[in-house]
C-alpha positions in Angstrom: 88.7 44.0 107.9 91.9 42.7 108.8 94.3 41.6 105.9 96.9 38.0 106.7 99.8 37.1 105.1 100.3 34.1 103.4 101.6 32.6 106.6 98.0 33.5 108.5 99.9 36.6 110.3 97.8 39.8 111.0 99.1 42.5 108.7 99.3 46.1 109.7 95.8 48.1 109.6 96.1 51.8 108.6 94.9 52.5 112.0 97.8 50.7 113.2 100.0 52.3 111.1 99.1 55.5 111.4 99.0 55.1 115.4 102.2 53.9 115.3 103.4 56.7 113.1 102.8 59.4 115.9 103.8 57.5 118.2 107.3 57.4 117.0 107.3 60.9 115.2 108.9 63.0 118.0 111.7 60.0 118.6 112.6 60.0 114.4 113.0 63.9 114.9 115.4 64.0 117.3 117.0 61.2 116.5 117.7 63.1 113.2 118.4 66.6 114.5 121.0 64.9 116.7 122.6 63.2 113.6 122.2 66.0 111.0 122.1 69.6 113.3 119.7 71.0 110.5 115.7 71.2 111.2 114.6 71.3 107.9 116.6 68.4 107.0 115.7 66.6 110.0 111.9 66.6 109.3 113.0 65.9 105.4 114.4 62.8 106.8 111.6 61.7 108.9 108.9 62.5 106.0 110.7 60.3 104.3 111.1 57.7 106.0 107.5 58.0 107.0 106.6 57.6 103.6 109.1 54.9 102.8 107.4 52.8 106.0 104.0 53.1 104.4 104.8 52.7 100.6 107.0 49.7 100.7 106.1 48.0 103.7 102.6 48.2 105.0 102.5 44.5 104.0 103.9 43.8 107.4 102.3 43.1 110.4 102.4 45.4 113.0 105.0 44.2 115.4 107.4 44.6 112.6 107.0 48.4 111.8 108.9 49.8 115.0 112.4 47.8 113.5 111.7 48.5 110.4 111.3 52.2 110.7 114.3 52.2 112.9 116.3 50.5 110.2 114.9 53.0 107.4 115.2 56.4 109.5 119.3 54.9 110.0 119.5 54.4 106.4 117.7 57.5 105.5 120.4 59.6 107.7 123.1 58.0 105.8 121.8 58.8 102.7 121.8 62.4 103.3 125.1 62.5 103.5 
């Protein structure tokens, strides 16, 4: 069942969030790996970013997920240092 925001925008479904995360996982890992140069830390960063997206932003439209996730990954990398 599709959920809608108060302004009528369709919110992301569980399936859309899962598909999005599966699609961007490798790219996010490469970005984190480039920044921290440590495989274990890069995996932790990507997992933390994915968790933050699903916990805090699952009530957003699917179209907003790429922008939000990119910012979360960047901030999580920054927090690593």
